[in-house]
C-alpha positions as CSV (number, residue, x, y, z in Angstrom):
1,X,78.8,159.2,102.3
2,X,82.2,157.5,102.7
3,X,82.8,159.3,106.0
4,X,79.4,158.2,107.2
5,X,80.1,154.6,106.3
6,X,83.4,154.6,108.1
7,X,81.8,156.1,111.2
8,X,79.2,153.4,111.2
9,X,81.5,150.5,110.4
10,X,84.6,151.3,112.5
11,X,84.8,151.1,116.2
12,X,87.4,152.4,118.7
13,X,87.0,149.3,120.9
14,X,86.5,145.6,120.3
15,X,83.0,144.2,121.1
16,X,84.6,141.0,122.4
17,X,87.1,140.4,125.3
18,X,90.3,138.6,124.4
19,X,90.3,134.8,124.6
20,X,92.3,133.8,127.7
21,X,93.5,130.7,125.9
22,X,92.1,127.2,125.8
23,X,92.7,123.9,127.5
24,X,93.3,120.8,125.4
25,X,90.1,119.3,126.7
26,X,88.1,122.3,125.3
27,X,88.6,120.8,121.8
28,X,86.7,117.6,120.8
29,X,89.0,114.7,120.1
30,X,89.2,113.8,116.4
31,X,87.8,110.3,117.0
32,X,84.7,111.8,118.6
33,X,84.2,114.3,115.7
34,X,84.6,111.5,113.1
35,X,82.7,108.8,115.1
36,X,81.3,107.2,112.0
37,X,79.5,103.8,112.5
38,X,81.7,100.8,111.8
39,X,79.7,99.7,108.8
40,X,81.5,99.4,105.4
41,X,80.5,99.2,101.8
42,X,78.2,101.5,99.7
43,X,77.5,105.2,100.5
44,X,75.6,105.6,103.7
45,X,74.7,108.7,105.8
46,X,77.3,109.5,108.5
47,X,77.3,112.4,110.8
48,X,80.2,114.7,111.7
49,X,79.6,116.7,114.9
50,X,81.5,119.6,116.4
51,X,80.8,121.9,119.3
52,X,80.6,125.7,119.1
53,X,83.8,125.8,121.1
54,X,85.5,123.6,118.5
55,X,84.6,126.1,115.8
56,X,85.6,129.1,117.9
57,X,89.0,127.6,118.5
58,X,89.7,126.4,115.0
59,X,88.6,129.7,113.3
60,X,90.5,131.7,115.9
61,X,93.7,129.8,115.5
62,X,93.5,130.1,111.7
63,X,92.8,133.8,111.9
64,X,95.4,134.8,114.5
65,X,98.4,134.0,112.4
66,X,97.8,137.2,110.5
67,X,95.1,139.1,112.5
68,X,94.3,140.2,116.0
69,X,91.0,138.4,116.0
70,X,88.4,137.6,118.7
71,X,85.5,135.2,117.9
72,X,82.3,134.1,119.7
73,X,79.7,131.6,118.4
74,X,76.3,130.7,119.8
75,X,74.5,127.7,118.4
76,X,70.8,126.9,119.0
77,X,68.1,124.9,117.3
78,X,68.3,125.9,113.6
79,X,70.2,129.1,114.3
80,X,73.7,130.4,114.7
81,X,75.1,133.7,115.8
82,X,78.7,134.6,115.0
83,X,80.4,137.6,116.3
84,X,84.0,138.7,115.6
85,X,86.3,141.6,116.5
86,X,89.1,142.3,114.1
87,X,91.8,144.8,114.7
88,X,92.7,146.7,111.5
89,X,96.3,146.7,110.3
90,X,98.5,149.9,110.4
91,X,97.9,152.7,109.8
92,X,94.4,152.0,111.2
93,X,95.6,149.8,114.1
94,X,93.6,151.8,116.6
95,X,90.3,150.9,114.9
96,X,88.3,147.7,115.1
97,X,85.8,145.9,112.8
98,X,83.1,144.4,115.0
99,X,81.0,141.9,113.0
100,X,77.7,140.4,114.0
101,X,75.9,137.8,111.9
102,X,72.9,135.5,112.3
103,X,72.6,132.4,110.2
104,X,70.1,129.5,109.8
105,X,70.3,126.0,108.5
106,X,67.0,125.8,106.6
107,X,68.6,125.1,103.2
108,X,71.0,122.4,104.7
109,X,73.9,124.8,104.5
110,X,74.8,128.0,106.4
111,X,72.6,130.9,105.2
112,X,72.9,134.5,106.4
113,X,69.7,136.1,107.7
114,X,71.5,139.4,108.6
115,X,75.0,140.7,109.2
116,X,76.4,144.0,110.1
117,X,79.8,145.7,110.7
118,X,79.7,148.0,113.6
119,X,76.4,149.9,113.2
120,X,76.3,149.4,109.5
121,X,73.8,146.7,108.3
122,X,74.8,145.0,105.0
123,X,72.8,142.9,102.5
124,X,72.7,139.2,103.2
125,X,72.8,138.2,99.5
126,X,76.5,138.9,99.2
127,X,77.8,136.4,101.9
128,X,75.1,133.9,100.8
129,X,76.4,134.1,97.2
130,X,80.0,133.4,98.4
131,X,78.9,130.6,100.8
132,X,76.7,129.0,98.0
133,X,79.6,128.9,95.6
134,X,82.0,127.5,98.2
135,X,79.5,124.9,99.2
136,X,79.1,123.7,95.6
137,X,82.8,123.6,95.2
138,X,83.2,121.5,98.3
139,X,80.2,119.3,97.6
140,X,79.5,119.1,93.9
141,X,76.4,117.1,93.0
142,X,76.9,113.4,92.3
143,X,74.4,111.1,90.6
144,X,75.0,108.3,93.1
145,X,74.9,110.4,96.3
146,X,71.9,110.0,98.5
147,X,69.3,112.8,98.0
148,X,69.5,115.6,100.5
149,X,73.1,115.0,101.5
150,X,75.3,116.7,102.6
151,X,73.2,118.6,105.1
152,X,74.3,121.0,107.8
153,X,72.1,121.5,110.9
154,X,72.5,123.5,114.1
155,X,71.5,122.3,117.6
156,X,72.1,123.8,121.0
157,X,75.9,124.1,121.3
158,X,76.5,121.8,118.4
159,X,76.8,121.8,114.6
160,X,76.2,118.6,112.7
161,X,77.0,117.7,109.1
162,X,75.3,114.6,107.5
163,X,77.5,113.2,104.7
164,X,77.2,110.2,102.3
165,X,80.2,108.2,103.3
166,X,81.7,105.0,101.9
167,X,84.9,103.0,101.9
168,X,86.3,105.0,98.9
169,X,85.0,108.4,100.0
170,X,88.4,110.0,100.7
171,X,89.8,108.9,97.3
172,X,86.6,110.0,95.6
173,X,87.0,113.5,97.2
174,X,90.6,113.7,96.2
175,X,89.9,112.6,92.6
176,X,87.0,115.1,92.4
177,X,89.2,117.9,93.8
178,X,91.8,117.2,91.2
179,X,89.3,117.0,88.4
180,X,87.7,120.3,89.4
181,X,90.6,122.4,90.4
182,X,93.6,121.1,88.5
183,X,93.7,122.1,84.9
184,X,95.2,119.6,82.5
185,X,98.7,121.3,82.4
186,X,99.0,120.9,86.2
187,X,97.9,117.3,86.0
188,X,100.7,116.7,83.6
189,X,103.1,118.3,86.1
190,X,101.8,116.0,88.8
191,X,102.3,113.0,86.6
192,X,105.9,114.0,86.0
193,X,106.6,114.1,89.8
194,X,104.8,110.9,90.3
195,X,106.9,109.2,87.7
196,X,110.1,110.8,89.1
197,X,109.3,109.3,92.6
198,X,108.6,105.9,91.1
199,X,112.0,106.0,89.3
200,X,113.8,107.2,92.5
201,X,112.4,104.5,94.7
202,X,113.1,101.8,92.1
203,X,116.7,102.9,92.2
204,X,117.0,102.0,95.9
205,X,117.0,98.2,95.9
206,X,117.1,96.6,99.3
207,X,116.5,99.9,101.2
208,X,113.3,100.1,103.3
209,X,113.8,103.7,104.5
210,X,115.0,106.9,102.8
211,X,115.7,110.4,104.1
212,X,113.0,112.9,103.3
213,X,115.7,115.4,102.5
214,X,117.0,113.2,99.7
215,X,113.7,113.0,98.0
216,X,113.0,116.7,98.5
217,X,116.4,117.6,97.0
218,X,115.9,115.4,93.8
219,X,112.3,116.4,93.3
220,X,113.0,120.1,93.6
221,X,115.9,119.8,91.2
222,X,113.4,118.4,88.7
223,X,111.0,121.4,89.6
224,X,113.9,123.8,88.9
225,X,114.5,122.2,85.5
226,X,110.8,122.4,84.5
227,X,110.3,126.0,85.7
228,X,110.2,128.9,83.2
229,X,109.9,131.9,85.6
230,X,108.4,132.6,89.0
231,X,104.8,131.8,88.3
232,X,105.8,128.5,86.7
233,X,108.2,127.7,89.5
234,X,105.5,128.3,92.2
235,X,103.1,125.9,90.3
236,X,105.9,123.3,90.0
237,X,106.7,123.6,93.7
238,X,103.1,123.1,94.7
239,X,102.7,120.0,92.5
240,X,106.0,118.6,93.7
241,X,104.9,118.9,97.3
242,X,101.5,117.3,96.5
243,X,103.2,114.3,94.9
244,X,105.7,114.0,97.8
245,X,102.8,114.2,100.4
246,X,100.8,111.5,98.6
247,X,103.9,109.3,98.4
248,X,104.7,109.8,102.1
249,X,101.1,109.0,103.0
250,X,101.2,105.7,101.0
251,X,98.5,106.9,98.6
252,X,98.4,106.3,94.9
253,X,97.9,109.1,92.5
254,X,94.2,109.2,91.5
255,X,93.3,108.0,88.0
256,X,92.3,111.5,86.9
257,X,96.0,112.6,87.2
258,X,97.7,109.5,85.9
259,X,98.8,109.1,82.3
260,X,96.5,107.3,79.9
261,X,98.7,104.2,79.9
262,X,98.6,104.0,83.7
263,X,101.5,104.6,86.0
264,X,104.6,102.8,87.2
265,X,104.0,102.3,90.9
266,X,106.6,103.7,93.2
267,X,108.2,101.1,95.5
268,X,107.0,101.6,99.0
269,X,109.7,102.9,101.3
270,X,109.4,104.7,104.6
271,X,110.6,108.3,104.8
272,X,112.5,109.5,107.8
273,X,113.4,112.9,109.2
274,X,115.9,113.2,112.0
275,X,115.4,109.6,112.7
276,X,111.6,109.8,113.1
277,X,109.1,108.1,110.9
278,X,106.2,110.4,111.7
279,X,108.0,113.7,111.1
280,X,108.1,113.5,107.3
281,X,104.2,113.4,107.2
282,X,103.9,116.3,109.6
283,X,106.4,118.3,107.5
284,X,105.0,117.5,104.1
285,X,101.3,117.8,104.9
286,X,101.9,121.2,106.5
287,X,104.1,122.3,103.5
288,X,101.4,121.3,101.0
289,X,98.6,123.1,103.0
290,X,100.7,126.2,103.4
291,X,101.6,126.3,99.7
292,X,98.0,126.0,98.8
293,X,96.1,127.8,101.6
294,X,98.6,129.7,103.8
295,X,100.1,129.4,107.2
296,X,96.8,129.7,109.2
297,X,95.3,126.6,107.8
298,X,98.5,124.5,108.0
299,X,99.3,125.5,111.6
300,X,95.7,124.9,112.8
301,X,95.6,121.4,111.2
302,X,98.9,120.5,113.0
303,X,97.8,121.8,116.3
304,X,94.4,120.0,116.1
305,X,96.2,116.7,115.4
306,X,98.4,117.2,118.5
307,X,95.4,118.1,120.7
308,X,93.6,114.9,119.5
309,X,96.7,112.8,120.3
310,X,96.9,114.3,123.8
311,X,93.3,113.1,124.5
312,X,93.9,109.4,123.8
313,X,96.5,109.0,121.0
314,X,100.2,109.2,121.1
315,X,100.2,112.4,123.2
316,X,100.9,116.1,122.6
317,X,104.2,116.5,120.9
318,X,106.2,119.7,120.5
319,X,108.5,117.6,118.3
320,X,105.6,117.1,115.9
321,X,104.6,120.8,116.1
322,X,108.2,121.7,115.2
323,X,107.9,119.5,112.1
324,X,104.6,121.2,111.3
325,X,106.1,124.6,111.6
326,X,109.1,123.6,109.5
327,X,106.8,122.3,106.8
328,X,104.6,125.5,107.0
329,X,107.7,127.7,106.5
330,X,108.9,125.5,103.6
331,X,105.4,125.6,101.9
332,X,105.2,129.4,102.2
333,X,108.6,129.7,100.6
334,X,107.7,127.3,97.9
335,X,104.8,129.6,96.9
336,X,106.3,133.1,97.7
337,X,110.0,132.6,96.8
338,X,109.8,129.6,94.4
339,X,112.9,130.2,92.4
340,X,115.1,131.1,95.4
341,X,114.0,128.0,97.2
342,X,114.8,125.8,94.2
343,X,118.2,127.4,93.9
344,X,118.9,126.8,97.6
345,X,117.9,123.2,97.4
346,X,119.9,122.6,94.2
347,X,123.1,123.3,96.3
348,X,122.2,120.1,98.2
349,X,120.2,119.7,101.4
350,X,120.6,117.8,104.6
351,X,117.9,117.0,107.1
352,X,119.2,119.6,109.5
353,X,118.9,122.2,106.8
354,X,115.1,121.7,107.0
355,X,114.5,120.6,110.5
356,X,116.4,121.3,113.7
357,X,117.2,118.9,116.5
358,X,114.1,118.9,118.8
359,X,114.7,115.6,120.7
360,X,114.8,117.6,124.0
361,X,111.3,119.1,123.5
362,X,108.4,117.7,125.5
363,X,106.8,114.7,123.8
364,X,103.9,112.4,124.3
365,X,102.1,114.6,126.9
366,X,98.6,113.6,128.0
367,X,96.0,116.4,128.4
368,X,96.6,116.4,132.2
369,X,100.4,116.6,131.8
370,X,100.0,119.4,129.3
371,X,97.7,121.3,131.7
372,X,100.2,120.9,134.5
373,X,103.2,122.1,132.6
374,X,101.6,124.7,130.2
375,X,98.1,125.4,131.5
376,X,96.3,126.5,128.3
377,X,97.3,127.0,124.6
378,X,98.5,130.6,124.4
379,X,99.8,131.1,127.9
380,X,103.2,132.8,128.3
381,X,105.0,129.5,129.0
382,X,103.4,127.9,125.9
383,X,104.4,130.9,123.8
384,X,108.0,130.7,125.1
385,X,108.1,127.0,123.9
386,X,106.8,128.0,120.5
387,X,109.3,130.9,120.3
388,X,112.1,128.5,121.0
389,X,110.9,126.3,118.1
390,X,110.9,129.3,115.8
391,X,114.4,130.3,116.9
392,X,115.7,126.8,116.1
393,X,114.0,127.0,112.7
394,X,115.6,130.3,112.0
395,X,119.0,128.6,112.3
396,X,118.3,126.0,109.6
397,X,120.3,126.7,106.5
398,X,117.3,126.8,104.0
399,X,115.3,129.2,106.2
400,X,118.4,131.3,107.0
401,X,119.1,131.7,103.3
402,X,115.4,132.6,102.5
403,X,114.3,134.3,105.7
404,X,111.0,136.0,105.3
405,X,108.2,136.7,107.8
406,X,106.1,133.4,108.2
């Protein structure tokens, strides 16, 4: 039976051709995806809209960090067909998994009608169970939310998500996430780092900027003192990065994670990295995402931001991508080698230990300028630029001392 299953499930060839790469204009700008009406106040229905090409690119970018993956999506009224070809890792690298699934939107969330691997049909209840649990985790019921929201729907070439959106929705989501996923002991850790950052910033009278390296060094020294073994160190590192990211983004810690007596607000100071004010956020957001969800999610988020900037923002920046990749490496080390990272940072850290000089890299490119110089994302000239960034990161002291595949 096992041999029969393998014969039905595995294929010698992929069902899909390789993606030739994609132009920046293939991906919808962020301001079009999040084109919410300019009304403010109580919760109101807003629609997030993405194209099938957006989904193909985003899923493909996230998967390719670890897999040879090819994806194709077709959206029609009420229906979606998703196909994927995944090369198996060694010693089965000559074999492929070809997946084919059909979904509908009748329940307001994606629901599998059928799916198969190769020639092997599989029961739809299994992915539907996983999707249902994930949907409830992302969108738990709220008494004040409008009935029937959120709701996913498919249209020709487009997927739409109707959400109940208000002025405080981002903070509500963050608070709800902390309440659902952070146990009380981790909330206490988060409070400790929040209080540490408040004390650190109050000790800097008259200074409006501070090096990100200084705050990382002192915060991870605290993480080292609080750690009692590798699992504890990994948890401390993740919460330290979360507190640093919230601080860099100018956000207050949600009430669910503050001490009963309230919190001593950190004095607002701007973080810098290699003289840039935007690099700390790129670094810390990518580090937090990588520590929590892995490199694929962090790298995809950073690339999407640069593509959106190229289509009407500050422009596509390889400087920013370098900061994203530096943060991703740091976040992976924070989770995979937590005690070694803490020990390396305890020796002292400078900015160039975390982030190389990238002032000479192309910066502020429009979509047309990117197309002229690099063509598509994934072309050889683009890959050489990314390889140059990785080589520069390899020479940073922290990554040299803790070099692992990223």
